[in-house]
C-alpha positions, -999 to 999 in steps of 0.1 A, spaced: 0 0 0 13 34 -10 8 68 7 1 88 -25 0 86 -63 23 103 -87 8 129 -110 18 131 -146 25 168 -148 55 190 -155 55 228 -154 76 259 -146 79 271 -110 56 302 -107 83 317 -84 116 311 -102 107 295 -136 127 264 -130 113 231 -144 93 212 -118 79 177 -117 74 151 -91 38 161 -84 19 139 -59 -18 135 -48 -38 118 -21 -70 122 -41 -69 88 -58 -62 52 -47 -27 60 -31 -11 30 -46 20 47 -59 5 47 -94 7 74 -120 -25 95 -125 -34 123 -148 -38 157 -131 -73 164 -144 -85 133 -126 -78 146 -91 -89 176 -70 -55 185 -57 -18 179 -65 15 193 -52 53 193 -53 81 216 -42 107 234 -63 142 224 -54 157 255 -69 139 281 -48 124 259 -20 88 268 -29 58 246 -22 35 245 -54 -1 233 -51 -28 230 -77 -64 228 -65 -95 225 -86 -116 256 -82 -148 236 -87 -139 211 -60 -140 181 -83 -119 167 -111 -125 181 -146 -138 149 -161 -156 135 -131 -191 141 -145 -181 126 -179 -167 95 -161 -198 91 -139 -221 94 -169 -202 69 -190 -200 44 -161 -237 49 -154 -246 43 -191 -225 11 -192 -242 -1 -160 -276 5 -177 -264 -15 -208 -251 -44 -187 -279 -67 -200 -268 -60 -236 -231 -60 -230 -221 -93 -215 -188 -84 -199 -177 -49 -191 -143 -43 -175 -153 -11 -156 -117 -5 -143 -103 -5 -179 -131 18 -191 -125 41 -162 -87 41 -169 -94 49 -206 -117 77 -199 -94 93 -173 -66 95 -199 -89 115 -223 -75 150 -216 -103 176 -213 -97 208 -233 -83 236 -211 -84 215 -180 -57 236 -163 -80 266 -163 -101 248 -136 -72 248 -112 -58 275 -90 -21 274 -81 -9 285 -48 27 288 -36 46 295 -4 82 293 7 92 262 26 109 271 59 141 253 68 145 241 103 180 239 117 185 217 147 209 229 174 235 205 188 213 201 219 183 190 198 202 164 177 
C-alpha cells in the first residue's frame, strides 16, 4: 500500500521559472500509481531551486472529467444486459486518460516558501 499517487504533470515554477515535476496527490487510490492531473482535485510538489511549495487545487472542487466519467459508467451499467462483460476498471482508466480541453483553467495554483528548520547540537 502506498501513501500517495504520482501525478503526470510538469511545469515551470511560478516563483523562479525552474522546471518542476514530481507532483503527488492523495485524491486517488494512493497505490504509488501514475494518474493524470485532471482526474484529481489537488496535486502538489516543491521546487528544489527556490524551495517553494507548489499546489494546484480544482476551483470547482471536483476533477474536470468527473461528470463525464460518472455518466459513462452509469450508461455502461444500464447497458449491462446488452453488453455481456464490461471491464469497468479499464473503461475508467481509458476515460481518465482523455485529456479535457483547457483542464488547467479549472485549477488555482498557490505557492509559499518552505521554511528550513535547523537543529541545534542540543536537539540532535
